[in-house]
N, C-alpha and C positions, 0 to 999 in steps of 0.2 A: 400065525399068531397075531391076534389083534394087538393094536398099540395100545398102550394106557393112557387113559382120559385124561387131559388136563384141563382143570377146574379151577378158576378163583373165586372165592367167597369174598364179597365186600362186607365187612364188618365182624368185629370179634366180640359182640356181646353173647349172650345164651342161645341166640338162634344160629348165628354164624358159627358157634363152636360146636354145636350138635349137627347143622350141616356138615363142618368139615371133620369132624370125628367120624359120623356114619361113612362118608365118601372116601375117606382115607383106608376105614377098616374093609371097605367093599373093593378096595386096588386102586381107586383113583388117586391121581398125583393133583394133590391138592394146595393152593396158594392162598393164605387168609390175608386179606389186605386190612390192616386196623388203623384207623384214622387217630386214636388215641391207643392208650394201653388198654391190654385185655380186659373187657369187662368195663372199661373206662368211659362209656356213652354215657346216656340218659336212662333208657328203659330199664336195663338190667340191674344197675346198682339202686334202684329206686322201686324194685318190683317187690309187691308184697309175698310173692312167692309160695301162693298159696293152692297146693295140688289137691284137685278135689272134682267131683262131677255133681255139685249141689243143684239146687231149684233153679226154675226159671227156664228151662229148655226142653223141647219135644225129645221122645225117646232116641232117635237115631243120634242126635247129638250127644245125650247122655251117655250112649255106649260108647262114642268116639272118647269121652272124656274117661271112663273106665278104663278102655284100651290105654289110653294115657298114663294112668297111675299105674297099669302093670307095666308099661315100658320102662317107666323110671324106676321101678324095681330091677327091672333087667339091667338098666344104666348103672345102676349101683352095684351089681354083679360084676359087671365087665370092665368099669371104670375105676382104678386105684384111687382113693382118697374121696370119692362124689359124696359130699355131706347132704345125706337124705334123712330126714326123720320124720317118720311116722306117729306125729304125736297127738293126733286128734284134734277134731273141732267143736267148740261148744257154742252154739248158736241160739239165738233170741232177736234176731233184728227183723222178724215177720210178725205181720199180725197174726191173731190165734187162728183165725181161718185159713191163712196162710201157711202157717206150721202144720195144721192138720191136714190140708190138702198135699203137702210135699211130704209128709211124712207117709201118708197112704199110698201116694204114687212113686215114691222111690223104694219104699219097702216092697212094693210088687215088683219093681224092677229089679232087687236084690240089693239095694245099698243099704248098708248096716247101721240104720239110725235106731237111736235108743231116746225115748222120751224120760227127761229126769225132773223132778222136784228141786226146789230150792236147798235141800239137804244134798241131794245130789249133786248139783252145781257146785256146792262149796267142798264135796269132796274130790271133785276134778280140778277145781282152781280156789282151793283155799285162801289165797291172797286177795280176792276180790271184796271189795267194800260193799259194792252193790250188788244184790244177785236178783236173779229173775225167778216169778213164781213157777215157770215153766220154762224148760228149755229143751234142745235136741242135740244131741252127742253123736258124732259120727267119729269111731275111734280110727277109722281106715285114712282118713285124711292126713295131710303132712304139708311138710316144708322142705324144699331144697335150697340152701344158701345159695343165691344167684350168682355172686362174684365168686365165689368159691367153687360153686359147680362149674361155672365158665372156665375157669382156670385150669381146673381138673381135667374137663373136656379138650382143651387146646394142648395141655402139656402131654396127654396121652397120644392127640393125634399127631403132634410133633414128634414123639417118640416112635411113632409108626411110619413116619416119612413126610408129613406135612410141613411146608414152611410158612412162617409167619413174618410178614414184614409191616414195618410203621410206615405209612405214607397216607395222602392224600387222593383221592380219586376225582380226576376233574372232568373227565368224558368217559363214555363205553364207545369203542371204536366199532364199526360196521364194515364188512366187505362182501360182497354179492350179497346185498339185502339180509346179512346174517352179523349177529355179535361175533367179533374174532378178535378182541382184545380190551383193555383197559387202559386208559391213558392216566396216567399219575403224576404226582408232583417229584418223581424219580425217574421219570420215562415211561414208555411204553411197553405193558406185558400182554403177548400174544396167549391165547387160551382157545380150548375148545368149546368150553362153556362158562358162562359168568351167572352166580347167583349173588342177588342183592339182597343183605341183611342189615342194612343200615339204619333202623329206626325210623324216626323221622326225616332222616337225609335221603330215603330211599327214593321218594318221589323225585326229588332234583337230580338225582343219579340216572333215573331211568327217563327224564325229560330229556338227556342229553342225546338219547338215541329216538328222540320222538315218541316215546311211548308215556301216555297218560295213566299214572298211578293212583287212583282215587282214595289217596289215605287223609284222613281226618287227625288232628293231636288236639282232642279237647282237654281243658286244664285238669288236673288233680291234686290233691292235697295229700302229701305224707309227712308226717312230723317222726323225725327219729329223735329218742331222748338220749342221754347219757347213758353209758354202761352202768346197769345195775346187777347186784348178786340176783341169784334165780328167783323170778315173781311168779311166772306163767308157766305152765306145764305144757299148754299146747296154743291153739287157734282160738281167741275170743271174739266172737262175733256179735257185738252188742247192739242196740237201738241206736246209737248214734255214732260209734265208731268201730272200727275192726281195730285188732292188737295182736302181736305177737311178740315174742323175746328172740334176737337172733342168737347166734352162737356166741358173740362179743357180748350179750347181756344188753343191747339196746333195745328199748321196746317201740 
């Protein structure tokens, strides 16, 4: 009988949590190393969390993204408490010509796009004070609250036998030309495989083993309001800003 595979996942954001959950479910013995609390890094709590297969990509990538949408639905069935909301997206952040091309192309690929006028947009999002003359609505788009989703995945992975430790990775350890462990602030951890999911810190960790990870970190701006009562029904992709309302009421 084959020995159980030992896997270390560095990072406890949404990517690391998904890796840990899927590997644990497949029978691996997983250890997750979290530098911060679960989902307490940079990328996950600041994610817009839009689940979509929208415009600007060739058909093979569109198919990958629609497969990912289906996988989110599968995850919601398999993971207790996964906060997934297929709220739909209302879009008018494209030129008229680009909206026409997007609608024709993606409709031919099977994406459920509906063209709506000002009155239709008002029915979908009645609290908007500035409405477009024409917009596109995709009812099948949605969001997964990133921090809550990460915690749900990690909790279920832990229930299935994964171990989650709070520590800082100082280096990858090599034996005989392969990665054999991870050196941490709490000592050396041996393993069969290492997966790096540490966001902007991934390049630095990989560099300790002589691996060049070409990761760029361009700046972005995301603004969180204070919590409000329900104002938005779904995603709003307007000309100068994209908005959604979180489960706790922040826009």
